[in-house]
C-alpha positions in Angstrom: 16.8 -32.3 23.3 15.4 -34.0 20.2 12.4 -31.7 19.9 14.6 -28.7 20.4 16.8 -30.1 17.6 14.0 -30.8 15.3 12.6 -27.4 15.9 16.1 -25.9 15.1 16.2 -27.8 11.8 12.6 -27.0 10.8 12.9 -23.3 11.6 16.6 -22.4 11.2 16.2 -18.8 11.0 14.2 -18.2 14.2 17.1 -16.7 16.1 18.2 -13.1 14.7 20.8 -11.3 16.5 22.1 -7.5 16.1 25.0 -8.9 14.1 22.5 -10.6 11.7 20.7 -7.1 11.3 24.0 -5.3 10.8 25.1 -7.6 8.1 21.8 -7.5 6.3 21.8 -3.8 6.3 25.3 -3.8 4.9 24.1 -6.0 1.9 20.9 -4.2 1.5 21.8 -0.7 1.7 25.5 -0.7 1.5 26.1 0.5 5.1 29.7 1.1 6.1 29.7 0.9 9.8 32.5 1.9 11.9 34.9 -0.4 13.8 33.1 0.1 17.0 29.6 -0.7 15.4 31.2 -3.9 13.7 32.5 -5.1 17.2 29.1 -4.4 18.8 30.3 -1.4 21.0 28.5 1.8 21.4 29.1 4.1 18.1 30.8 7.3 18.8 31.1 8.2 15.0 28.9 10.9 13.8 27.2 10.1 10.8 27.7 6.4 11.0 25.1 4.6 8.8 24.4 2.2 11.7 22.9 5.1 13.9 19.9 4.9 11.8 19.3 1.3 13.1 16.8 2.5 15.7 14.6 4.2 12.9 14.5 0.9 11.3 12.9 -1.0 14.1 9.7 -1.6 12.4 11.5 -3.1 9.3 13.7 -5.2 11.4 10.7 -6.6 13.2 9.2 -7.3 9.9 12.4 -9.2 8.9 12.3 -11.1 12.2 8.7 -12.2 11.8 9.5 -13.0 8.1 12.3 -15.5 8.8 10.9 -16.8 11.9 7.9 -18.1 9.8 10.3 -19.8 7.2 9.8 -23.5 7.8 12.3 -25.8 5.8 11.0 -28.7 3.8 13.4 -31.3 5.1 10.9 -34.2 5.0 12.1 -35.3 1.5 15.6 -35.9 2.7 17.3 -32.9 1.4 18.6 -29.8 3.4 16.9 -26.5 4.1 17.1 -24.0 1.3 17.9 -21.4 4.0 20.3 -22.9 6.8 21.5 -19.5 8.1 21.0 -15.8 7.6 23.9 -15.9 5.4 21.9 -17.9 2.9 19.3 -15.3 2.8 22.1 -12.5 2.0 23.7 -14.7 -0.7 20.3 -14.8 -2.6 20.0 -11.1 -2.2 23.5 -10.6 -3.4 22.6 -12.7 -6.4 19.4 -10.7 -7.1 21.4 -7.4 -6.9 24.3 -8.4 -9.1 22.2 -10.1 -11.9 18.8 -8.7 -12.0 18.4 -9.7 -15.7 18.5 -13.3 -14.7 15.1 -15.2 -15.1 13.9 -16.9 -12.1 14.7 -20.4 -13.2 18.2 -19.4 -13.9 18.5 -17.7 -10.6 17.5 -20.9 -9.0 20.3 -22.8 -10.6 22.8 -19.9 -9.6 21.7 -19.9 -6.0 22.1 -23.7 -5.7 25.4 -23.9 -7.8 27.6 -24.5 -4.8 25.5 -27.2 -3.2 26.2 -30.7 -3.7 23.6 -33.1 -4.9 22.9 -34.6 -1.5 22.3 -31.1 0.0 19.9 -29.7 -2.5 16.6 -28.5 -1.1 13.2 -29.5 -2.6 11.7 -27.3 -5.3 9.0 -25.9 -3.0 11.6 -25.1 -0.3 13.7 -23.2 -2.8 10.9 -21.2 -4.2 10.0 -20.1 -0.8 13.6 -19.1 0.0 13.5 -17.0 -3.1 10.3 -15.5 -2.1 11.7 -14.7 1.3 14.7 -12.9 -0.2 12.6 -10.8 -2.4 10.4 -9.7 0.2 13.3 -8.8 2.4 14.8 -6.8 -0.4 11.9 -5.1 -1.7 8.9 -5.6 0.7 6.9 -7.0 -2.1 4.9 -10.3 -1.7 5.8 -12.5 -4.5 5.2 -16.0 -5.4 5.6 -18.5 -8.1 3.1 -18.7 -11.0 0.3 -20.4 -9.0 -1.6 -19.3 -5.8 -4.1 -21.1 -3.6 -7.6 -19.9 -3.9 -7.7 -19.4 0.0 -4.8 -16.7 -0.4 -6.9 -14.8 -3.0 -10.2 -15.0 -1.1 -8.6 -13.5 2.0 -6.8 -10.7 0.1 -3.4 -12.0 0.5 -2.6 -11.5 -3.2 1.1 -12.2 -4.2 2.7 -10.8 -7.4 3.5 -14.0 -9.4 7.3 -14.1 -10.4 7.2 -16.7 -13.3 10.2 -18.9 -14.0 10.8 -17.2 -17.5 10.7 -13.6 -16.3 13.7 -11.7 -15.0 13.9 -9.9 -11.6 14.0 -6.6 -13.2 10.9 -7.4 -15.3 9.1 -8.6 -12.4 9.7 -5.2 -10.7 8.3 -3.6 -13.8 5.2 -5.8 -14.0 4.4 -5.5 -10.3 4.3 -1.6 -10.6 2.8 -0.5 -14.0 2.7 3.2 -14.6 -0.1 5.4 -15.8 -0.7 9.2 -16.1 -3.8 10.6 -14.5 -4.4 14.4 -15.6 -6.5 14.8 -12.7 -3.7 14.0 -10.3 -0.7 15.2 -12.1 -1.7 18.2 -14.4 -1.4 21.4 -12.2 -3.1 23.2 -15.1 -6.1 21.1 -15.0 -8.6 22.9 -12.8 -10.0 19.8 -10.7 -6.5 18.6 -9.8 -5.8 21.6 -7.7 -8.6 20.6 -5.3 -8.0 16.8 -5.3 -4.8 16.5 -3.2 -6.0 18.5 -0.2 -9.3 16.5 -0.4 -7.4 13.2 0.0 -6.1 13.8 3.6 -6.6 10.7 5.7 -8.7 12.6 8.2 -11.1 13.8 5.6 -11.3 10.3 4.2 -12.2 9.2 7.7 -14.7 12.0 8.5 -16.6 12.3 5.2 -17.0 8.7 4.1 -15.7 6.8 7.3 -13.0 5.1 5.4 -10.7 2.9 7.9 -7.0 3.1 7.5 -5.1 -0.1 7.7 -1.3 -0.6 7.7 0.3 -3.0 5.2 3.9 -4.4 4.9 3.4 -5.1 1.1 4.5 -2.2 -0.9 2.3 -3.1 -3.9 -0.7 -2.9 -1.6 -0.1 0.8 -0.9 -3.2 3.0 -1.4 -5.2 -0.2 -2.2 -8.9 0.5 -1.7 -10.7 -2.4 -0.1 -14.4 -1.5 -0.9 -15.8 -4.7 0.6 -14.4 -3.7 4.2 -14.5 0.1 3.4 -10.6 0.5 4.1 -7.5 1.8 2.5 -4.1 0.1 2.9 -1.0 2.2 3.7 2.5 1.0 3.3 3.8 2.8 6.3 7.7 1.8 6.4 9.0 5.3 5.7 12.5 4.6 7.1 13.0 1.7 4.7 12.0 3.8 1.8 14.4 6.5 2.9 17.2 4.0 2.9 16.4 3.3 -0.8 16.5 6.9 -1.8 19.8 7.4 -0.2 21.3 4.7 -2.5 20.2 6.4 -5.5 20.7 10.1 -4.1 24.0 10.7 -6.2 23.1 8.7 -9.3 21.7 10.1 -12.6 18.2 10.9 -12.8 16.8 8.4 -15.3 18.2 5.0 -14.2 16.6 1.8 -15.4 14.8 -0.6 -13.1 17.9 -3.0 -13.7 20.3 -0.2 -12.8 18.4 0.5 -9.5 18.3 -3.1 -8.5 22.1 -3.3 -9.0 22.5 -0.8 -6.2 19.9 -2.7 -4.1 17.5 0.1 -4.5 13.7 0.3 -5.7 13.0 2.6 -8.7 13.7 6.2 -7.3 10.2 7.6 -8.5 8.3 4.6 -6.9 9.9 5.3 -3.5 9.4 9.0 -3.8 5.7 8.6 -4.7 5.1 6.3 -1.8 6.7 8.5 0.8 5.2 11.7 -0.5 1.7 10.2 -0.7 2.1 9.4 3.0 3.8 12.8 4.2 2.4 15.3 1.8 -1.1 14.0 0.9 -2.5 11.6 3.5 -0.7 13.0 6.4 0.6 16.6 5.7 2.9 17.1 8.6 2.2 20.8 8.5 -1.6 20.0 9.5 -1.9 19.5 13.2 -5.0 17.3 12.8 -3.3 15.1 10.5 -0.2 14.8 12.8 -2.7 13.7 15.6 -4.4 11.1 13.4 -1.0 9.7 12.5 0.2 9.5 16.2 -2.9 7.8 17.0 -2.2 5.2 14.0 1.4 4.8 15.4 0.1 4.2 19.0 -2.8 1.9 18.1 -2.2 0.5 14.7 1.4 -0.4 14.6 2.5 2.5 12.0 6.1 3.3 11.7 7.0 6.1 13.9 9.4 7.3 11.2 6.3 8.5 9.3 6.5 11.6 11.6 10.0 12.3 10.5 10.3 14.5 7.3 13.8 14.4 5.7 14.6 16.3 2.6 18.2 17.3 2.2 19.5 13.8 2.8 17.3 12.0 0.5 15.8 14.4 -1.9 17.2 16.2 -5.1 16.3 19.9 -5.6 14.2 19.0 -8.5 12.1 16.5 -6.5 10.2 18.9 -4.2 7.0 18.4 -6.1 6.7 15.2 -8.1 4.1 13.6 -10.3 2.4 10.4 -9.5 2.8 7.8 -12.1 3.0 4.4 -10.1 0.2 5.4 -7.5 -1.9 8.0 -9.5 -4.5 5.4 -10.3 -4.9 4.6 -6.6 -5.1 8.3 -5.7 -7.7 8.7 -8.4 -9.7 5.8 -7.0 -9.6 7.4 -3.6 -11.0 10.5 -5.0 -13.8 8.7 -6.8 -14.7 6.8 -3.7 -14.8 10.2 -1.9 -17.1 11.7 -4.5 -19.3 8.7 -5.0 -18.9 6.5 -1.9 -20.0 2.9 -2.1 -23.3 2.7 0.0 -23.2 0.9 3.2 -26.3 -0.6 5.0 -29.8 -1.1 3.7 -30.8 2.5 3.9 -27.5 3.8 2.2 -27.9 1.2 -0.4 -31.3 2.4 -1.4 -30.7 6.1 -1.2 -26.8 6.0 -2.0 -26.5 9.3 -0.1 -23.4 11.5 0.1 -23.1 11.3 -3.6 -23.7 14.4 -5.6 -25.2 12.7 -8.5 -27.5 10.6 -6.3 -28.5 13.8 -4.5 -29.7 15.4 -7.7 -31.5 12.3 -8.8 -33.2 11.9 -5.5 -34.2 15.6 -5.4 -35.7 15.4 -8.8 -37.6 12.2 -7.9 -39.0 13.9 -4.8 -39.8 17.1 -6.7 -41.8 14.9 -9.3 -43.5 13.2 -6.6 -44.5 16.6 -4.9 -45.7 17.8 -8.2 -47.9 14.9 -8.9 -49.3 15.1 -5.3 -50.0 18.8 -5.4 -51.4 18.5 -8.9 -53.9 15.9 -7.9 -54.9 18.0 -4.8 -55.4 21.0 -7.1 -57.5 18.9 -9.3 -59.5 17.6 -6.5 -60.2 21.1 -5.1 -61.1 22.4 -8.7 -63.5 19.5 -9.0 -65.1 20.1 -5.6 -65.6 23.8 -6.4 -67.1 22.9 -9.8 -69.5 20.3 -8.1 -70.5 23.1 -5.5 -71.1 25.5 -8.5 -73.3 23.0 -10.2 -75.4 22.4 -7.1 -76.1 26.1 -6.6 -77.2 26.2 -10.3 -79.5 23.2 -10.0 -80.9 24.4 -6.5 -81.0 28.1 -6.5 -81.6 29.7 -3.2 -84.6 32.2 -3.5 -84.6 35.7 -2.1 -86.8 35.9 1.1 -87.9 39.5 0.2 -89.7 38.4 -3.0 
């Protein structure tokens, strides 16, 4: 009994019910479930938002894993920062309503209704805010400092410093750039780049491994050391964010989007289109087959196979530019054209690279020219020696 009580206190969010998930969806994406859904009955209403619950299974599994790993810091005598799932939702509500709050002020606001003897430790409170940010945006964030072990194992978390607002944190996490080779349709090379970046071609030509990630910021991140590319595969999650801003003006600020509970619309569109139009174009049968295998064997979200347009996309968003992920796409193309050599032989030859092929062919040509030149010189010297010997020792005519 004592062990069970201690476990419940240390891991207060380990149990997640359908009611918790419905309540979370209402806060995150402004779902308005019908009366039957709210009471746990089978939903007969066509168009009810809660009918999309099954599509979001992968996201809800992510949330369950995330909150189950939350361990409260109650050793110092205080209470847990997150005592119930309602506490997580309360922090999300504050993040949405006041995205211009700096992190330090947010901490004060979150704990404003707590009495002195129920305040959590600073470490616990930081962890609670990070968890709420991950739940809302699927971005791994941390306070200013990170352990060296996390960095060495590639678990990089975007630092959200105490003097930075939530809106600015999102802006800093996703800097925008413009790559003509990706975005400029009038630029000749750009016409061939996107078709070349299909995942099946990346696997076939350079043996690139495809690895799922739950961190939106790691989408299209190229891991040259392990020869892999990370793919943020939670397309159902992205679609919910696109629905939130579907009827909003085109140019919303990051702060305006966050007040709705949404990621920047361009960011969500780029991530979704890079999956369904570039890496795995659903019109390509081989790409669909590869995607099916990743869903089956690598825990990709099955929603990746569901292409939606009218419900999430405005007419002007059929073809988009890539400002958030353009640099990552350009890196992938560079790797495709000039892959990092693997193994001793490839490192020496650095094969499958156009420039290296030319250099290697030139070197071989020079070596052959030298060898043939030396052989020709040797033959000429031998012929000269034979001529000299004939001159020195002429053979007489037997008839004379």
